[in-house]
N, CA, C and O atoms as CSV, one atom per row, in Angstrom:
chain,resi,resn,atom,element,x,y,z
A,1,MET,N,N,84.693,47.289,122.227
A,1,MET,CA,C,84.149,48.206,121.257
A,1,MET,C,C,84.102,49.626,121.792
A,1,MET,O,O,84.236,50.583,121.030
A,2,THR,N,N,83.918,49.767,123.064
A,2,THR,CA,C,83.861,51.093,123.639
A,2,THR,C,C,85.218,51.773,123.547
A,2,THR,O,O,85.287,52.972,123.280
A,3,SER,N,N,86.295,51.033,123.762
A,3,SER,CA,C,87.631,51.648,123.732
A,3,SER,C,C,87.995,52.118,122.341
A,3,SER,O,O,88.650,53.153,122.210
A,4,SER,N,N,87.603,51.408,121.294
A,4,SER,CA,C,87.895,51.837,119.922
A,4,SER,C,C,87.086,53.070,119.569
A,4,SER,O,O,87.597,53.952,118.879
A,5,SER,N,N,85.848,53.163,120.016
A,5,SER,CA,C,85.019,54.335,119.786
A,5,SER,C,C,85.570,55.526,120.563
A,5,SER,O,O,85.586,56.653,120.068
A,6,SER,N,N,86.015,55.260,121.774
A,6,SER,CA,C,86.596,56.316,122.609
A,6,SER,C,C,87.899,56.818,121.987
A,6,SER,O,O,88.171,58.018,122.002
A,7,LEU,N,N,88.704,55.907,121.441
A,7,LEU,CA,C,89.970,56.285,120.790
A,7,LEU,C,C,89.712,57.124,119.546
A,7,LEU,O,O,90.457,58.065,119.277
A,8,GLY,N,N,88.674,56.803,118.786
A,8,GLY,CA,C,88.310,57.573,117.599
A,8,GLY,C,C,87.877,58.983,117.951
A,8,GLY,O,O,88.213,59.933,117.245
A,9,LYS,N,N,87.123,59.128,119.051
A,9,LYS,CA,C,86.686,60.454,119.485
A,9,LYS,C,C,87.871,61.289,119.953
A,9,LYS,O,O,87.944,62.488,119.683
A,10,LYS,N,N,88.816,60.632,120.672
A,10,LYS,CA,C,90.001,61.353,121.146
A,10,LYS,C,C,90.862,61.798,119.970
A,10,LYS,O,O,91.386,62.912,119.978
A,11,THR,N,N,91.015,60.953,118.969
A,11,THR,CA,C,91.804,61.298,117.786
A,11,THR,C,C,91.161,62.470,117.043
A,11,THR,O,O,91.856,63.380,116.591
A,12,ALA,N,N,89.852,62.446,116.922
A,12,ALA,CA,C,89.145,63.535,116.256
A,12,ALA,C,C,89.296,64.832,117.041
A,12,ALA,O,O,89.494,65.894,116.452
A,13,ALA,N,N,89.205,64.753,118.366
A,13,ALA,CA,C,89.348,65.947,119.207
A,13,ALA,C,C,90.757,66.519,119.103
A,13,ALA,O,O,90.935,67.735,119.028
A,14,VAL,N,N,91.754,65.645,119.098
A,14,VAL,CA,C,93.147,66.092,118.969
A,14,VAL,C,C,93.364,66.725,117.600
A,14,VAL,O,O,94.048,67.743,117.495
A,15,SER,N,N,92.800,66.146,116.565
A,15,SER,CA,C,92.939,66.704,115.219
A,15,SER,C,C,92.321,68.093,115.134
A,15,SER,O,O,92.916,69.000,114.552
A,16,VAL,N,N,91.145,68.267,115.702
A,16,VAL,CA,C,90.479,69.575,115.708
A,16,VAL,C,C,91.323,70.573,116.486
A,16,VAL,O,O,91.474,71.719,116.064
A,17,LEU,N,N,91.873,70.149,117.617
A,17,LEU,CA,C,92.706,71.028,118.436
A,17,LEU,C,C,93.956,71.462,117.673
A,17,LEU,O,O,94.333,72.632,117.741
A,18,ILE,N,N,94.597,70.568,116.963
A,18,ILE,CA,C,95.797,70.894,116.183
A,18,ILE,C,C,95.458,71.897,115.086
A,18,ILE,O,O,96.194,72.860,114.871
A,19,VAL,N,N,94.341,71.670,114.392
A,19,VAL,CA,C,93.931,72.589,113.331
A,19,VAL,C,C,93.651,73.975,113.908
A,19,VAL,O,O,94.049,74.977,113.313
A,20,LEU,N,N,92.980,74.050,115.043
A,20,LEU,CA,C,92.696,75.338,115.673
A,20,LEU,C,C,93.978,76.055,116.093
A,20,LEU,O,O,94.091,77.270,115.933
A,21,VAL,N,N,94.935,75.314,116.624
A,21,VAL,CA,C,96.210,75.921,117.029
A,21,VAL,C,C,96.934,76.480,115.810
A,21,VAL,O,O,97.502,77.570,115.874
A,22,ILE,N,N,96.919,75.751,114.714
A,22,ILE,CA,C,97.584,76.228,113.490
A,22,ILE,C,C,96.895,77.466,112.952
A,22,ILE,O,O,97.559,78.426,112.561
A,23,ILE,N,N,95.566,77.455,112.927
A,23,ILE,CA,C,94.817,78.593,112.393
A,23,ILE,C,C,95.006,79.827,113.257
A,23,ILE,O,O,95.161,80.930,112.732
A,24,MET,N,N,94.996,79.661,114.563
A,24,MET,CA,C,95.041,80.806,115.464
A,24,MET,C,C,96.459,81.185,115.881
A,24,MET,O,O,96.647,82.135,116.641
A,25,SER,N,N,97.431,80.472,115.405
A,25,SER,CA,C,98.821,80.753,115.767
A,25,SER,C,C,99.239,82.126,115.263
A,25,SER,O,O,98.953,82.469,114.116
A,26,PRO,N,N,99.906,82.917,116.092
A,26,PRO,CA,C,100.343,84.242,115.658
A,26,PRO,C,C,101.590,84.210,114.782
A,26,PRO,O,O,101.983,85.244,114.243
A,27,ALA,N,N,102.207,83.075,114.632
A,27,ALA,CA,C,103.432,82.987,113.837
A,27,ALA,C,C,103.153,83.356,112.397
A,27,ALA,O,O,102.267,82.779,111.765
A,28,GLY,N,N,103.891,84.299,111.880
A,28,GLY,CA,C,103.779,84.680,110.484
A,28,GLY,C,C,102.684,85.685,110.181
A,28,GLY,O,O,102.566,86.122,109.037
A,29,ILE,N,N,101.872,86.072,111.169
A,29,ILE,CA,C,100.814,87.023,110.871
A,29,ILE,C,C,100.975,88.334,111.635
A,29,ILE,O,O,100.105,89.202,111.566
A,30,ARG,N,N,102.069,88.483,112.355
A,30,ARG,CA,C,102.290,89.733,113.075
A,30,ARG,C,C,102.442,90.853,112.071
A,30,ARG,O,O,103.329,90.801,111.220
A,31,PRO,N,N,101.591,91.872,112.152
A,31,PRO,CA,C,101.729,92.970,111.198
A,31,PRO,C,C,103.022,93.736,111.437
A,31,PRO,O,O,103.409,93.992,112.578
A,32,THR,N,N,103.666,94.089,110.367
A,32,THR,CA,C,104.876,94.910,110.476
A,32,THR,C,C,104.540,96.299,109.978
A,32,THR,O,O,103.507,96.512,109.342
A,33,SER,N,N,105.410,97.233,110.269
A,33,SER,CA,C,105.165,98.603,109.833
A,33,SER,C,C,105.086,98.693,108.312
A,33,SER,O,O,104.392,99.561,107.782
A,34,ALA,N,N,105.784,97.812,107.606
A,34,ALA,CA,C,105.759,97.832,106.144
A,34,ALA,C,C,104.376,97.448,105.616
A,34,ALA,O,O,104.004,97.854,104.515
A,35,GLN,N,N,103.620,96.682,106.376
A,35,GLN,CA,C,102.292,96.290,105.925
A,35,GLN,C,C,101.240,97.327,106.300
A,35,GLN,O,O,100.148,97.329,105.732
A,36,GLU,N,N,101.546,98.193,107.230
A,36,GLU,CA,C,100.596,99.194,107.692
A,36,GLU,C,C,100.892,100.524,107.020
A,36,GLU,O,O,101.346,101.474,107.658
A,37,MET,N,N,100.628,100.574,105.731
A,37,MET,CA,C,100.960,101.740,104.927
A,37,MET,C,C,99.739,102.629,104.731
A,37,MET,O,O,98.602,102.161,104.688
A,38,SER,N,N,100.009,103.924,104.613
A,38,SER,CA,C,98.991,104.892,104.224
A,38,SER,C,C,99.401,105.436,102.855
A,38,SER,O,O,100.583,105.438,102.512
A,39,HIS,N,N,98.446,105.884,102.096
A,39,HIS,CA,C,98.789,106.434,100.784
A,39,HIS,C,C,97.716,107.423,100.315
A,39,HIS,O,O,96.564,107.377,100.748
A,40,VAL,N,N,98.129,108.301,99.430
A,40,VAL,CA,C,97.240,109.242,98.758
A,40,VAL,C,C,97.703,109.301,97.314
A,40,VAL,O,O,98.895,109.457,97.050
A,41,CYS,N,N,96.777,109.177,96.381
A,41,CYS,CA,C,97.109,109.262,94.965
A,41,CYS,C,C,96.418,110.484,94.360
A,41,CYS,O,O,95.311,110.843,94.759
A,42,ASN,N,N,97.082,111.116,93.394
A,42,ASN,CA,C,96.462,112.212,92.676
A,42,ASN,C,C,95.283,111.657,91.893
A,42,ASN,O,O,95.357,110.551,91.357
A,43,ALA,N,N,94.206,112.410,91.826
A,43,ALA,CA,C,93.001,111.939,91.142
A,43,ALA,C,C,93.176,111.884,89.623
A,43,ALA,O,O,92.461,111.146,88.946
A,44,ARG,N,N,94.122,112.659,89.082
A,44,ARG,CA,C,94.321,112.689,87.626
A,44,ARG,C,C,94.988,111.400,87.164
A,44,ARG,O,O,96.024,110.993,87.690
A,45,GLU,N,N,94.376,110.772,86.177
A,45,GLU,CA,C,94.917,109.539,85.604
A,45,GLU,C,C,95.310,109.789,84.159
A,45,GLU,O,O,94.843,110.734,83.523
A,46,PHE,N,N,96.171,108.927,83.656
A,46,PHE,CA,C,96.472,108.943,82.240
A,46,PHE,C,C,96.341,107.533,81.692
A,46,PHE,O,O,96.279,106.567,82.453
A,47,ASP,N,N,96.300,107.418,80.395
A,47,ASP,CA,C,96.119,106.141,79.722
A,47,ASP,C,C,97.220,105.162,80.123
A,47,ASP,O,O,98.380,105.560,80.233
A,48,PRO,N,N,96.882,103.882,80.344
A,48,PRO,CA,C,97.897,102.887,80.724
A,48,PRO,C,C,99.034,102.747,79.706
A,48,PRO,O,O,100.129,102.313,80.062
A,49,GLU,N,N,98.786,103.106,78.457
A,49,GLU,CA,C,99.823,103.009,77.429
A,49,GLU,C,C,100.692,104.271,77.365
A,49,GLU,O,O,101.665,104.315,76.612
A,50,ASP,N,N,100.350,105.281,78.139
A,50,ASP,CA,C,101.093,106.540,78.162
A,50,ASP,C,C,102.512,106.298,78.689
A,50,ASP,O,O,102.706,105.582,79.672
A,51,HIS,N,N,103.485,106.895,78.031
A,51,HIS,CA,C,104.893,106.694,78.391
A,51,HIS,C,C,105.240,107.263,79.762
A,51,HIS,O,O,106.243,106.858,80.350
A,52,ARG,N,N,104.440,108.191,80.287
A,52,ARG,CA,C,104.712,108.759,81.608
A,52,ARG,C,C,104.716,107.697,82.693
A,52,ARG,O,O,105.384,107.853,83.714
A,53,ARG,N,N,103.978,106.622,82.480
A,53,ARG,CA,C,103.967,105.521,83.449
A,53,ARG,C,C,105.369,104.939,83.599
A,53,ARG,O,O,105.833,104.696,84.713
A,54,VAL,N,N,106.032,104.722,82.483
A,54,VAL,CA,C,107.392,104.169,82.507
A,54,VAL,C,C,108.350,105.143,83.179
A,54,VAL,O,O,109.240,104.732,83.923
A,55,CYS,N,N,108.167,106.434,82.918
A,55,CYS,CA,C,109.019,107.447,83.538
A,55,CYS,C,C,108.873,107.422,85.056
A,55,CYS,O,O,109.865,107.517,85.779
A,56,ALA,N,N,107.637,107.296,85.539
A,56,ALA,CA,C,107.409,107.213,86.985
A,56,ALA,C,C,108.067,105.956,87.551
A,56,ALA,O,O,108.634,106.000,88.643
A,57,TYR,N,N,108.002,104.840,86.829
A,57,TYR,CA,C,108.650,103.602,87.277
A,57,TYR,C,C,110.154,103.798,87.435
A,57,TYR,O,O,110.739,103.370,88.430
A,58,HIS,N,N,110.782,104.451,86.443
A,58,HIS,CA,C,112.227,104.680,86.516
A,58,HIS,C,C,112.581,105.536,87.729
A,58,HIS,O,O,113.538,105.240,88.445
A,59,LEU,N,N,111.817,106.584,87.955
A,59,LEU,CA,C,112.098,107.445,89.096
A,59,LEU,C,C,111.959,106.674,90.410
A,59,LEU,O,O,112.822,106.781,91.281
A,60,LEU,N,N,110.888,105.902,90.560
A,60,LEU,CA,C,110.688,105.158,91.802
A,60,LEU,C,C,111.783,104.120,92.011
A,60,LEU,O,O,112.208,103.887,93.143
A,61,ASP,N,N,112.240,103.499,90.934
A,61,ASP,CA,C,113.385,102.587,91.047
A,61,ASP,C,C,114.617,103.328,91.545
A,61,ASP,O,O,115.339,102.832,92.411
A,62,ASN,N,N,114.857,104.517,90.996
A,62,ASN,CA,C,116.014,105.308,91.421
A,62,ASN,C,C,115.885,105.735,92.882
A,62,ASN,O,O,116.874,105.744,93.616
A,63,LEU,N,N,114.669,106.088,93.307
A,63,LEU,CA,C,114.467,106.489,94.698
A,63,LEU,C,C,114.737,105.335,95.653
A,63,LEU,O,O,115.286,105.529,96.737
A,64,LEU,N,N,114.352,104.148,95.246
A,64,LEU,CA,C,114.577,102.996,96.112
A,64,LEU,C,C,116.065,102.702,96.213
A,64,LEU,O,O,116.547,102.230,97.243
A,65,GLY,N,N,116.773,102.981,95.153
A,65,GLY,CA,C,118.218,102.782,95.183
A,65,GLY,C,C,118.610,101.422,94.658
A,65,GLY,O,O,117.789,100.513,94.541
A,66,TRP,N,N,119.857,101.310,94.351
A,66,TRP,CA,C,120.378,100.071,93.777
A,66,TRP,C,C,121.360,99.403,94.723
A,66,TRP,O,O,122.121,98.526,94.317
A,67,THR,N,N,121.343,99.815,95.978
A,67,THR,CA,C,122.284,99.240,96.938
A,67,THR,C,C,121.529,98.466,98.004
A,67,THR,O,O,120.348,98.709,98.252
A,68,ASP,N,N,122.219,97.545,98.617
A,68,ASP,CA,C,121.639,96.771,99.702
A,68,ASP,C,C,122.598,96.854,100.879
A,68,ASP,O,O,123.740,96.421,100.724
A,69,PRO,N,N,122.239,97.356,102.001
A,69,PRO,CA,C,120.914,97.797,102.390
A,69,PRO,C,C,120.599,99.180,101.832
A,69,PRO,O,O,121.488,99.928,101.425
A,70,LEU,N,N,119.312,99.495,101.827
A,70,LEU,CA,C,118.871,100.804,101.349
A,70,LEU,C,C,119.463,101.886,102.239
A,70,LEU,O,O,119.401,101.773,103.464
A,71,PRO,N,N,120.033,102.930,101.653
A,71,PRO,CA,C,120.636,103.980,102.474
A,71,PRO,C,C,119.604,104.679,103.368
A,71,PRO,O,O,118.460,104.905,102.974
A,72,VAL,N,N,120.044,105.008,104.567
A,72,VAL,CA,C,119.218,105.736,105.525
A,72,VAL,C,C,119.280,107.215,105.179
A,72,VAL,O,O,120.317,107.704,104.730
A,73,GLY,N,N,118.183,107.931,105.382
A,73,GLY,CA,C,118.171,109.370,105.167
A,73,GLY,C,C,117.213,109.786,104.075
A,73,GLY,O,O,116.344,109.023,103.653
A,74,GLU,N,N,117.395,111.035,103.621
A,74,GLU,CA,C,116.533,111.609,102.599
A,74,GLU,C,C,117.219,111.579,101.239
A,74,GLU,O,O,118.442,111.678,101.141
A,75,PHE,N,N,116.410,111.441,100.194
A,75,PHE,CA,C,116.954,111.393,98.852
A,75,PHE,C,C,115.939,112.006,97.888
A,75,PHE,O,O,114.774,111.608,97.869
A,76,TYR,N,N,116.381,112.962,97.100
A,76,TYR,CA,C,115.559,113.599,96.073
A,76,TYR,C,C,116.084,113.167,94.714
A,76,TYR,O,O,117.279,112.923,94.550
A,77,ASP,N,N,115.188,113.074,93.745
A,77,ASP,CA,C,115.631,112.740,92.398
A,77,ASP,C,C,114.596,113.260,91.400
A,77,ASP,O,O,113.453,113.545,91.758
A,78,ASP,N,N,115.020,113.377,90.153
A,78,ASP,CA,C,114.084,113.695,89.079
A,78,ASP,C,C,114.470,112.877,87.864
A,78,ASP,O,O,115.601,112.405,87.742
A,79,TYR,N,N,113.528,112.720,86.984
A,79,TYR,CA,C,113.739,111.907,85.786
A,79,TYR,C,C,113.132,112.654,84.609
A,79,TYR,O,O,111.941,112.965,84.602
A,80,ASP,N,N,113.967,112.938,83.610
A,80,ASP,CA,C,113.505,113.622,82.398
A,80,ASP,C,C,112.745,112.620,81.540
A,80,ASP,O,O,113.236,111.528,81.251
A,81,CYS,N,N,111.556,113.004,81.145
A,81,CYS,CA,C,110.668,112.089,80.444
A,81,CYS,C,C,110.258,112.689,79.103
A,81,CYS,O,O,109.967,113.883,79.020
A,82,ASP,N,N,110.234,111.894,78.086
A,82,ASP,CA,C,109.756,112.303,76.762
A,82,ASP,C,C,110.527,113.507,76.220
A,82,ASP,O,O,109.934,114.472,75.737
A,83,TRP,N,N,111.831,113.437,76.306
A,83,TRP,CA,C,112.725,114.459,75.755
A,83,TRP,C,C,112.385,115.856,76.248
A,83,TRP,O,O,112.352,116.814,75.476
A,84,GLY,N,N,112.134,115.955,77.544
A,84,GLY,CA,C,111.903,117.254,78.161
A,84,GLY,C,C,110.459,117.710,78.225
A,84,GLY,O,O,110.176,118.757,78.806
A,85,LYS,N,N,109.541,116.956,77.647
A,85,LYS,CA,C,108.133,117.367,77.698
A,85,LYS,C,C,107.555,117.199,79.100
A,85,LYS,O,O,106.671,117.956,79.502
A,86,ASN,N,N,108.046,116.221,79.839
A,86,ASN,CA,C,107.578,115.958,81.200
A,86,ASN,C,C,108.787,115.674,82.084
A,86,ASN,O,O,109.815,115.188,81.613
A,87,THR,N,N,108.653,115.978,83.346
A,87,THR,CA,C,109.673,115.640,84.328
A,87,THR,C,C,108.973,115.022,85.527
A,87,THR,O,O,107.945,115.521,85.986
A,88,VAL,N,N,109.542,113.923,86.032
A,88,VAL,CA,C,109.012,113.270,87.219
A,88,VAL,C,C,109.942,113.631,88.374
A,88,VAL,O,O,111.154,113.427,88.301
A,89,TYR,N,N,109.358,114.168,89.436
A,89,TYR,CA,C,110.111,114.528,90.632
A,89,TYR,C,C,109.746,113.562,91.750
A,89,TYR,O,O,108.601,113.122,91.860
A,90,GLY,N,N,110.727,113.240,92.571
A,90,GLY,CA,C,110.447,112.327,93.666
A,90,GLY,C,C,111.275,112.591,94.895
A,90,GLY,O,O,112.299,113.272,94.849
A,91,TYR,N,N,110.815,112.042,95.986
A,91,TYR,CA,C,111.474,112.186,97.277
A,91,TYR,C,C,111.205,110.928,98.078
A,91,TYR,O,O,110.125,110.342,98.003
A,92,ARG,N,N,112.196,110.526,98.839
A,92,ARG,CA,C,111.982,109.426,99.775
A,92,ARG,C,C,112.817,109.651,101.027
A,92,ARG,O,O,113.890,110.253,100.985
A,93,MET,N,N,112.290,109.149,102.147
A,93,MET,CA,C,112.971,109.248,103.425
A,93,MET,C,C,112.919,107.875,104.083
A,93,MET,O,O,111.894,107.193,104.064
A,94,ARG,N,N,114.044,107.491,104.661
A,94,ARG,CA,C,114.108,106.219,105.379
A,94,ARG,C,C,114.833,106.411,106.689
A,94,ARG,O,O,115.938,106.952,106.731
A,95,GLU,N,N,114.196,105.961,107.766
A,95,GLU,CA,C,114.851,105.947,109.065
A,95,GLU,C,C,115.667,104.673,109.186
A,95,GLU,O,O,115.593,103.803,108.318
A,96,ASN,N,N,116.434,104.557,110.239
A,96,ASN,CA,C,117.261,103.382,110.473
A,96,ASN,C,C,116.384,102.193,110.866
A,96,ASN,O,O,115.341,102.371,111.494
A,97,GLY,N,N,116.799,100.997,110.502
A,97,GLY,CA,C,116.092,99.783,110.898
A,97,GLY,C,C,115.596,98.986,109.712
A,97,GLY,O,O,115.317,99.533,108.645
A,98,THR,N,N,115.490,97.679,109.917
A,98,THR,CA,C,115.037,96.775,108.869
A,98,THR,C,C,113.600,97.052,108.464
A,98,THR,O,O,113.279,97.018,107.276
A,99,ASP,N,N,112.725,97.329,109.434
A,99,ASP,CA,C,111.328,97.604,109.106
A,99,ASP,C,C,111.187,98.824,108.206
A,99,ASP,O,O,110.304,98.864,107.349
A,100,ALA,N,N,112.057,99.828,108.394
A,100,ALA,CA,C,112.011,101.025,107.559
A,100,ALA,C,C,112.392,100.699,106.119
A,100,ALA,O,O,111.821,101.268,105.189
A,101,ALA,N,N,113.343,99.798,105.922
A,101,ALA,CA,C,113.716,99.375,104.571
A,101,ALA,C,C,112.556,98.632,103.923
A,101,ALA,O,O,112.259,98.859,102.750
A,102,LEU,N,N,111.897,97.747,104.665
A,102,LEU,CA,C,110.730,97.028,104.143
A,102,LEU,C,C,109.587,97.994,103.862
A,102,LEU,O,O,108.818,97.801,102.921
A,103,CYS,N,N,109.483,99.019,104.673
A,103,CYS,CA,C,108.457,100.045,104.489
A,103,CYS,C,C,108.644,100.743,103.141
A,103,CYS,O,O,107.667,100.975,102.429
A,104,LEU,N,N,109.883,101.080,102.784
A,104,LEU,CA,C,110.143,101.733,101.489
A,104,LEU,C,C,109.786,100.826,100.326
A,104,LEU,O,O,109.225,101.286,99.331
A,105,VAL,N,N,110.099,99.564,100.437
A,105,VAL,CA,C,109.755,98.612,99.375
A,105,VAL,C,C,108.236,98.540,99.216
A,105,VAL,O,O,107.732,98.509,98.093
A,106,ALA,N,N,107.512,98.514,100.326
A,106,ALA,CA,C,106.046,98.485,100.269
A,106,ALA,C,C,105.498,99.790,99.687
A,106,ALA,O,O,104.532,99.770,98.924
A,107,ALA,N,N,106.107,100.916,100.041
A,107,ALA,CA,C,105.667,102.207,99.506
A,107,ALA,C,C,105.836,102.242,97.990
A,107,ALA,O,O,104.936,102.684,97.276
A,108,LYS,N,N,106.973,101.783,97.501
A,108,LYS,CA,C,107.215,101.747,96.053
A,108,LYS,C,C,106.186,100.845,95.372
A,108,LYS,O,O,105.684,101.182,94.300
A,109,ASN,N,N,105.873,99.726,95.972
A,109,ASN,CA,C,104.905,98.798,95.405
A,109,ASN,C,C,103.517,99.442,95.304
A,109,ASN,O,O,102.814,99.258,94.311
A,110,ILE,N,N,103.133,100.189,96.329
A,110,ILE,CA,C,101.840,100.883,96.302
A,110,ILE,C,C,101.814,101.924,95.184
A,110,ILE,O,O,100.840,102.015,94.437
A,111,LEU,N,N,102.879,102.701,95.073
A,111,LEU,CA,C,102.922,103.775,94.085
A,111,LEU,C,C,103.061,103.258,92.662
A,111,LEU,O,O,102.490,103.828,91.732
A,112,GLN,N,N,103.810,102.193,92.493
A,112,GLN,CA,C,104.153,101.721,91.157
A,112,GLN,C,C,103.194,100.668,90.614
A,112,GLN,O,O,102.903,100.662,89.418
A,113,LYS,N,N,102.707,99.790,91.457
A,113,LYS,CA,C,101.969,98.636,90.940
A,113,LYS,C,C,100.542,98.513,91.455
A,113,LYS,O,O,99.752,97.745,90.905
A,114,LYS,N,N,100.207,99.245,92.487
A,114,LYS,CA,C,98.880,99.033,93.077
A,114,LYS,C,C,98.030,100.286,92.994
A,114,LYS,O,O,97.516,100.609,91.923
A,115,GLN,N,N,97.874,100.985,94.076
A,115,GLN,CA,C,96.899,102.056,94.157
A,115,GLN,C,C,97.163,103.243,93.246
A,115,GLN,O,O,96.208,103.830,92.738
A,116,CYS,N,N,98.413,103.622,93.015
A,116,CYS,CA,C,98.693,104.860,92.267
A,116,CYS,C,C,99.159,104.614,90.823
A,116,CYS,O,O,99.817,105.469,90.231
A,117,VAL,N,N,98.824,103.474,90.272
A,117,VAL,CA,C,99.191,103.178,88.885
A,117,VAL,C,C,98.487,104.159,87.957
A,117,VAL,O,O,97.305,104.449,88.143
A,118,ASN,N,N,99.202,104.672,86.963
A,118,ASN,CA,C,98.667,105.588,85.946
A,118,ASN,C,C,98.173,106.913,86.534
A,118,ASN,O,O,97.275,107.542,85.975
A,119,ARG,N,N,98.740,107.325,87.631
A,119,ARG,CA,C,98.385,108.603,88.241
A,119,ARG,C,C,99.542,109.571,88.034
A,119,ARG,O,O,100.684,109.147,87.858
A,120,ILE,N,N,99.252,110.861,88.054
A,120,ILE,CA,C,100.316,111.844,87.841
A,120,ILE,C,C,101.070,112.155,89.121
A,120,ILE,O,O,101.982,112.981,89.123
A,121,GLY,N,N,100.694,111.496,90.211
A,121,GLY,CA,C,101.407,111.681,91.462
A,121,GLY,C,C,100.824,110.823,92.556
A,121,GLY,O,O,99.704,110.322,92.455
A,122,GLY,N,N,101.606,110.666,93.601
A,122,GLY,CA,C,101.130,109.905,94.743
A,122,GLY,C,C,102.172,109.909,95.839
A,122,GLY,O,O,103.337,110.238,95.617
A,123,ARG,N,N,101.728,109.538,97.024
A,123,ARG,CA,C,102.659,109.403,98.140
A,123,ARG,C,C,102.205,108.251,99.013
A,123,ARG,O,O,101.012,107.969,99.125
A,124,ALA,N,N,103.167,107.591,99.628
A,124,ALA,CA,C,102.888,106.475,100.528
A,124,ALA,C,C,103.847,106.578,101.706
A,124,ALA,O,O,105.002,106.973,101.551
A,125,TRP,N,N,103.353,106.219,102.881
A,125,TRP,CA,C,104.199,106.317,104.068
A,125,TRP,C,C,103.756,105.302,105.103
A,125,TRP,O,O,102.617,104.836,105.121
A,126,GLY,N,N,104.694,104.986,105.951
A,126,GLY,CA,C,104.467,104.080,107.067
A,126,GLY,C,C,105.456,104.437,108.152
A,126,GLY,O,O,106.126,105.468,108.086
A,127,GLU,N,N,105.541,103.595,109.136
A,127,GLU,CA,C,106.465,103.870,110.229
A,127,GLU,C,C,107.905,103.732,109.752
A,127,GLU,O,O,108.369,102.636,109.438
A,128,GLY,N,N,108.596,104.853,109.702
A,128,GLY,CA,C,110.005,104.829,109.328
A,128,GLY,C,C,110.305,105.165,107.887
A,128,GLY,O,O,111.471,105.173,107.493
A,129,CYS,N,N,109.264,105.449,107.066
A,129,CYS,CA,C,109.553,105.774,105.669
A,129,CYS,C,C,108.481,106.661,105.061
A,129,CYS,O,O,107.364,106.762,105.566
A,130,TYR,N,N,108.861,107.305,103.949
A,130,TYR,CA,C,107.952,108.167,103.189
A,130,TYR,C,C,108.470,108.194,101.753
A,130,TYR,O,O,109.676,108.298,101.530
A,131,MET,N,N,107.564,108.100,100.777
A,131,MET,CA,C,107.960,108.170,99.371
A,131,MET,C,C,106.865,108.891,98.587
A,131,MET,O,O,105.675,108.679,98.818
A,132,ARG,N,N,107.291,109.755,97.647
A,132,ARG,CA,C,106.318,110.458,96.807
A,132,ARG,C,C,106.896,110.712,95.423
A,132,ARG,O,O,108.111,110.725,95.228
A,133,PHE,N,N,105.983,110.917,94.456
A,133,PHE,CA,C,106.397,111.321,93.111
A,133,PHE,C,C,105.320,112.215,92.517
A,133,PHE,O,O,104.151,112.135,92.894
A,134,GLU,N,N,105.732,113.074,91.576
A,134,GLU,CA,C,104.824,113.957,90.844
A,134,GLU,C,C,105.356,114.128,89.435
A,134,GLU,O,O,106.564,114.243,89.227
A,135,ILE,N,N,104.454,114.144,88.473
A,135,ILE,CA,C,104.836,114.338,87.079
A,135,ILE,C,C,104.393,115.738,86.657
A,135,ILE,O,O,103.225,116.099,86.804
A,136,TYR,N,N,105.334,116.520,86.133
A,136,TYR,CA,C,105.045,117.887,85.660
A,136,TYR,C,C,105.437,118.013,84.204
A,136,TYR,O,O,106.354,117.305,83.790
A,137,PRO,N,N,104.822,118.850,83.396
A,137,PRO,CA,C,103.660,119.647,83.775
A,137,PRO,C,C,102.431,118.773,83.900
A,137,PRO,O,O,102.330,117.716,83.277
A,138,ILE,N,N,101.503,119.233,84.715
A,138,ILE,CA,C,100.242,118.528,84.869
A,138,ILE,C,C,99.345,118.960,83.716
A,138,ILE,O,O,98.898,120.105,83.655
A,139,VAL,N,N,99.093,118.044,82.823
A,139,VAL,CA,C,98.289,118.333,81.645
A,139,VAL,C,C,96.888,117.782,81.874
A,139,VAL,O,O,96.714,116.596,82.157
A,140,ILE,N,N,95.894,118.654,81.750
A,140,ILE,CA,C,94.514,118.217,81.894
A,140,ILE,C,C,94.008,117.902,80.486
A,140,ILE,O,O,93.850,118.786,79.644
A,141,GLU,N,N,93.766,116.630,80.268
A,141,GLU,CA,C,93.339,116.186,78.950
A,141,GLU,C,C,91.814,116.206,78.873
A,141,GLU,O,O,91.127,115.774,79.799
A,142,LYS,N,N,91.303,116.707,77.768
A,142,LYS,CA,C,89.846,116.749,77.575
A,142,LYS,C,C,89.355,115.393,77.121
A,142,LYS,O,O,89.999,114.709,76.325
A,143,ASN,N,N,88.209,115.023,77.638
A,143,ASN,CA,C,87.611,113.730,77.238
A,143,ASN,C,C,86.646,113.903,76.112
A,143,ASN,O,O,86.053,112.928,75.651
């Protein structure tokens, strides 16, 4: 009876050890430069149904590019919005390396879908990349 009890304790100890190794394993949790992003968004917001949001999305898509791999270097672009009533201007820079390409994708995600949604401008940057957009003219709407 002692050996079966001892075997049960050893099995439990091994199970706990395996779970701890899995939890504390560094595999898959190493932060990359694309995850360590900084950003600043313009404080001015517009209504989520405002068409300027779509215009900013188009510009950010164009800045990211439609080629794989993402071209290295600087790229400026603008997008005419609402038949000339607004223009979205943008800029992006990418250094060489895979992390820099992932950094640009993360920057676009921050500007387009997360922190800077419905803003008239914003910028995001990390190691190896920088992306920004601004919508002009800046119209201050009265509440």
